[in-house]
C-alpha positions as CSV (number, residue, x, y, z in Angstrom):
1,M,3.3,123.6,260.7
2,D,3.0,120.9,263.3
3,I,2.9,117.6,261.1
4,T,1.2,115.3,263.7
5,K,-2.1,114.9,264.8
6,N,-4.0,116.9,262.4
7,T,-7.0,116.6,260.6
8,I,-6.0,117.2,256.9
9,L,-8.3,117.9,253.7
10,I,-7.3,117.6,250.2
11,I,-9.7,119.6,247.9
12,A,-8.9,118.5,244.2
13,A,-10.2,119.2,240.9
14,H,-9.4,115.9,239.5
15,P,-8.5,112.5,240.9
16,D,-4.6,112.4,240.4
17,D,-4.1,116.1,241.3
18,D,-3.1,115.4,244.6
19,A,-0.7,112.3,243.7
20,F,1.1,114.8,241.4
21,G,0.9,117.9,243.4
22,C,1.2,116.7,247.1
23,G,1.3,113.0,247.1
24,G,5.3,113.1,248.6
25,T,3.9,115.3,251.6
26,I,0.3,113.4,252.0
27,A,2.4,109.8,252.1
28,K,4.8,111.6,254.8
29,L,2.0,113.3,256.7
30,S,0.0,109.8,257.0
31,K,3.0,108.1,258.8
32,N,2.7,111.1,261.5
33,K,-0.6,110.4,263.0
34,N,-2.5,112.5,260.8
35,N,-6.3,112.0,259.6
36,I,-6.4,112.5,256.0
37,Y,-9.3,113.2,253.6
38,A,-9.9,113.9,250.0
39,I,-12.6,115.5,247.6
40,Y,-12.5,115.2,244.0
41,F,-14.7,117.6,242.3
42,T,-14.8,116.4,238.7
43,D,-14.9,112.9,237.2
44,G,-11.3,113.6,235.7
45,V,-11.8,112.0,232.2
46,S,-15.0,112.7,230.7
47,A,-13.7,115.8,228.8
48,R,-11.2,113.2,226.9
49,L,-13.3,110.5,225.9
50,N,-16.6,109.7,223.7
51,Q,-19.7,108.6,225.4
52,K,-19.1,104.8,224.3
53,D,-16.0,104.5,226.5
54,L,-17.1,106.9,229.1
55,K,-18.5,104.7,231.9
56,K,-15.7,102.1,231.6
57,N,-13.2,104.8,232.1
58,L,-14.8,106.3,235.1
59,I,-15.0,103.1,236.7
60,Q,-11.3,102.5,235.9
61,R,-10.7,106.2,237.4
62,R,-12.3,105.3,240.5
63,L,-10.3,102.3,240.9
64,N,-7.5,104.0,240.1
65,T,-8.1,106.4,242.9
66,S,-8.8,103.7,245.6
67,T,-5.1,102.3,244.7
68,A,-3.6,105.7,245.0
69,A,-5.4,106.6,248.1
70,K,-4.4,103.4,249.9
71,I,-0.3,104.1,248.9
72,L,-0.6,107.8,250.3
73,G,-2.7,106.8,253.3
74,I,-5.8,108.8,252.6
75,K,-8.3,108.1,255.1
76,N,-11.5,108.5,253.5
77,Y,-12.3,110.4,249.8
78,S,-15.2,111.3,248.1
79,F,-16.3,112.2,244.5
80,C,-18.6,115.1,243.5
81,S,-18.4,113.6,240.0
82,Y,-19.1,117.2,237.9
83,P,-18.0,117.1,234.3
84,D,-14.3,117.2,233.8
85,N,-12.9,120.7,232.5
86,K,-16.4,122.3,233.0
87,L,-16.7,123.7,236.2
88,D,-17.2,126.9,234.9
89,S,-20.5,125.5,233.8
90,I,-21.3,125.2,237.6
91,P,-22.5,128.2,239.8
92,L,-19.6,128.8,241.9
93,L,-21.8,129.2,245.1
94,E,-22.5,125.5,244.7
95,I,-19.1,124.6,245.0
96,V,-18.3,126.8,247.6
97,Q,-21.3,125.3,249.5
98,R,-20.1,121.7,249.1
99,I,-16.7,122.9,250.4
100,E,-18.2,124.6,253.3
101,Q,-20.3,121.4,254.3
102,E,-16.9,119.4,254.0
103,I,-15.5,121.5,256.5
104,K,-18.1,121.8,258.8
105,V,-18.1,117.8,258.9
106,I,-14.3,117.1,258.8
107,K,-13.1,120.0,260.8
108,P,-9.6,120.3,258.9
109,D,-6.6,122.0,260.7
110,I,-5.0,122.0,257.2
111,I,-6.1,122.3,253.7
112,F,-4.3,121.5,250.3
113,T,-5.8,122.5,247.0
114,H,-4.5,124.1,243.9
115,F,-2.4,127.0,242.9
116,G,-4.8,129.6,241.3
117,N,-3.2,130.5,238.0
118,D,-3.0,127.0,236.5
119,L,-3.7,126.7,233.0
120,N,-6.5,124.4,233.6
121,I,-9.9,125.9,234.5
122,D,-11.1,123.3,237.0
123,H,-8.0,124.2,239.0
124,K,-8.5,128.0,239.1
125,I,-12.2,127.5,240.1
126,I,-11.6,125.1,243.0
127,N,-8.5,127.8,244.2
128,Q,-11.2,130.5,244.1
129,A,-13.8,128.2,245.6
130,V,-11.7,127.1,248.7
131,I,-10.6,130.9,249.4
132,T,-14.2,131.7,249.6
133,A,-14.9,129.0,251.6
134,T,-12.5,129.4,253.8
135,R,-13.2,132.9,254.7
136,P,-11.5,133.7,258.1
137,K,-14.2,133.9,260.5
138,P,-14.4,133.7,264.2
139,K,-13.8,130.2,265.3
140,N,-12.5,128.9,261.7
141,K,-10.6,125.7,262.9
142,V,-8.3,126.1,259.5
143,K,-4.8,126.8,260.6
144,N,-2.8,126.6,257.3
145,I,-4.1,126.6,253.5
146,L,-1.2,125.3,251.0
147,L,-1.5,125.4,247.2
148,F,0.3,123.0,245.2
149,E,1.3,122.9,241.9
150,T,0.0,120.3,239.3
151,V,3.0,119.4,236.7
152,S,1.7,120.1,233.0
153,N,-1.0,122.4,234.2
154,T,1.2,125.3,236.6
155,E,4.3,125.4,234.4
156,W,2.5,125.4,231.1
157,N,0.6,128.7,232.0
158,F,2.7,130.7,229.9
159,S,0.6,133.9,229.9
160,G,2.4,137.0,230.8
161,D,-0.2,138.6,232.7
162,K,-0.5,135.7,235.3
163,T,1.5,135.2,238.4
164,S,3.7,132.4,238.3
165,F,3.9,129.8,241.3
166,S,6.5,130.8,243.6
167,P,6.7,128.3,246.3
168,N,7.4,129.5,250.1
169,Y,7.0,126.5,252.1
170,F,8.9,123.2,251.3
171,V,8.7,119.7,252.4
172,D,11.3,117.1,252.6
173,I,10.0,114.0,250.4
174,S,13.2,112.0,250.0
175,K,11.7,109.1,251.9
176,T,8.4,109.1,250.3
177,I,9.3,109.9,246.6
178,D,8.7,106.5,245.8
179,K,5.0,106.4,247.1
180,K,4.4,109.6,245.1
181,I,5.5,107.8,242.0
182,R,3.4,104.4,242.7
183,A,0.7,106.8,243.4
184,A,0.9,108.5,240.2
185,K,1.5,105.5,238.3
186,S,-1.8,104.0,239.6
187,Y,-3.4,106.4,236.8
188,K,-2.0,104.7,233.8
189,K,-3.3,107.2,231.6
190,E,-1.6,109.9,233.3
191,I,1.8,109.0,233.0
192,F,3.6,109.4,229.7
193,S,7.2,109.3,228.2
194,W,9.8,111.6,229.0
195,P,10.3,114.7,228.5
196,H,6.7,115.2,229.4
197,P,6.7,116.3,232.9
198,R,3.8,113.8,233.8
199,S,6.5,110.8,233.2
200,V,8.5,109.3,235.9
201,K,11.6,111.0,235.4
202,G,9.9,114.4,235.2
203,I,8.2,113.6,238.6
204,K,11.7,112.9,239.7
205,I,13.3,116.1,238.3
206,M,10.7,118.5,239.8
207,A,11.4,117.1,243.2
208,M,15.2,117.5,242.6
209,F,14.4,121.1,241.3
210,R,12.3,122.0,244.5
211,G,14.6,120.2,246.8
212,Q,17.9,121.9,245.5
213,S,16.5,125.3,246.0
214,V,16.3,125.0,249.7
215,G,19.2,122.6,250.3
216,L,17.2,119.3,250.1
217,K,17.6,116.2,247.8
218,L,14.1,116.0,246.9
219,A,11.1,118.1,247.7
220,E,7.5,119.4,246.9
221,G,7.1,123.1,246.9
222,F,3.9,125.0,248.0
223,Q,2.6,128.4,248.3
224,L,1.5,128.8,251.9
225,L,-1.5,131.0,251.5
226,R,-2.7,131.5,255.5
227,A,-1.4,130.2,258.5
228,S,-2.3,130.7,262.2
229,D,-1.6,129.2,265.5
């Protein structure tokens, strides 16, 4: 995969998924003359909060996203603001059509999105919608689709009848791990104490684990869903 002069679109269920899932890679790509866009489908907080706190936390989450985007080098981003953990209540066609609209406008060469067998229902639906929206029609500009893992969601799906995340594409993030951690820490309510995987130590250990499997110090792993020249 050429890492320069591409248009890249991140399609994520929640603000913060990209920071945890592919933040190191995005920070690396942003330094190599790539134009990076992101779309976040849910508000990321409404499933956890009562209505009294909701408005305040929605505003805070968007401020967190702005900070993270600046750190990672995301050029433009947008929010769909569907309810958190309720994408299964939205017609799949509606989500697919929104993704198709974004693709038509942005014309991405590379798409980053969720692995399909995560524990989180929103992640599963976005994966399905992206695969549907990027059907390989003639003149389709999308060259690569990469699926990322989301710590505390991908590895926590212990169901025996599900395919586990098995990365086949790795990106060295030794020089951008600090930006990944800073972006993740922008979402203060998403960072926990060790041994939670969404701790600073957990992020580093995951990068070490993915890195050592391919002879790198630190890496992010992806499933390459599709590639073409």
